[in-house]
C-alpha positions as CSV (number, residue, x, y, z in Angstrom):
1,M,-1.1,-5.5,-9.3
2,E,-4.0,-7.2,-10.7
3,G,-5.4,-6.1,-13.8
4,V,-3.1,-3.4,-14.4
5,V,-0.5,-3.8,-17.3
6,L,3.1,-2.7,-16.8
7,S,6.4,-3.4,-18.6
8,E,8.5,-6.0,-16.5
9,K,10.7,-2.8,-15.2
10,M,7.6,-0.9,-14.5
11,Q,6.1,-4.1,-12.7
12,R,9.3,-4.9,-10.5
13,E,9.5,-1.2,-9.3
14,A,5.7,-1.2,-8.5
15,D,6.3,-4.3,-6.5
16,R,9.4,-2.7,-4.7
17,L,7.4,0.5,-3.7
18,L,4.4,-1.7,-2.5
19,A,6.8,-4.2,-0.6
20,Q,8.4,-0.7,1.0
21,I,4.8,0.4,2.1
22,V,4.1,-3.1,3.7
23,R,7.4,-3.4,5.5
24,A,7.2,0.1,6.8
25,D,8.0,0.1,10.8
26,S,6.5,3.6,11.2
27,M,4.0,5.6,10.2
28,I,6.6,8.3,9.0
29,I,8.1,5.7,6.9
30,A,4.8,4.4,5.6
31,V,3.7,7.6,4.5
32,K,7.2,8.2,2.7
33,A,6.9,4.9,1.0
34,G,3.4,5.8,0.0
35,A,4.4,9.1,-1.3
36,R,6.9,7.4,-3.5
37,A,4.3,5.3,-5.0
38,D,2.0,8.2,-5.9
39,G,4.9,9.8,-7.5
40,F,6.0,6.7,-9.3
41,V,2.2,6.7,-10.6
42,L,2.2,10.2,-11.2
43,G,5.3,9.8,-13.5
44,L,3.7,7.0,-15.5
45,E,0.5,8.6,-15.8
46,T,2.4,11.9,-17.0
47,S,4.2,10.0,-19.5
48,E,1.3,8.6,-21.2
49,V,3.0,4.9,-20.8
50,L,-0.2,3.3,-18.8
51,R,-3.6,2.1,-20.3
52,A,-6.8,4.2,-19.6
53,G,-7.7,3.2,-16.2
54,D,-4.4,1.8,-15.3
55,A,-3.1,4.9,-13.3
56,E,-6.3,5.1,-11.0
57,R,-6.0,1.2,-10.2
58,L,-2.4,1.6,-9.3
59,Y,-3.3,4.5,-7.1
60,V,-5.9,2.6,-5.2
61,I,-3.7,-0.5,-4.8
62,F,-1.2,1.8,-3.2
63,E,-3.6,3.8,-1.2
64,A,-5.1,0.3,0.1
65,A,-1.7,-1.0,1.2
66,L,-1.1,2.0,2.7
67,V,-4.0,2.5,4.8
68,E,-3.9,-1.3,6.0
69,R,-0.2,-0.5,6.8
70,L,-0.9,2.8,9.2
71,K,-4.0,0.8,10.7
72,T,-1.6,-1.9,11.6
73,L,1.0,0.3,13.1
74,S,-1.5,2.0,15.0
75,R,-2.6,-0.9,17.0
76,S,1.4,-1.6,17.8
């Protein structure tokens, strides 16, 4: 999560969500993991615990991981 400032607990959760996307063994599971990650970011954004711009950076990180995983799964 380069460039994003998160508390230790939030960082662990973000890493866990990212790992779920990366490890997804089907497109459906990958999309569900991506939706959970989006919900996580939305919650942080809504509660105003992120610095300006960090929410957008997190969305981009999770979206890029999801797109890459879906591409990989579609080739399988």
